[in-house]
C-alpha positions, 0 to 999 in steps of 0.5 A: 387707351389707358397706356400713354402713347406717343401722339403727334398733333398737326397744326395749321395756322396755330390750330390743331387739324390732325392728331397722328396716333400709333396704328395699333391704337387706331385699330383698337379704336375701330368698331369690331365690324370694321376690322375686316377689309375687302381687297381693292381688286374685289371692290373694283370689280363690284364698282364695274358691275354697277 
């Protein structure tokens, strides 16, 4: 991420526990192979067959 983005840090007891970033930045961080998704219905059918 070379462009400044609006990031929200969520803390618990004064310590950071989550960083919320724009969705487009999140997608850019994913490896190329993880960008395709499988519909929930298909995953459910595969699990039921096992």
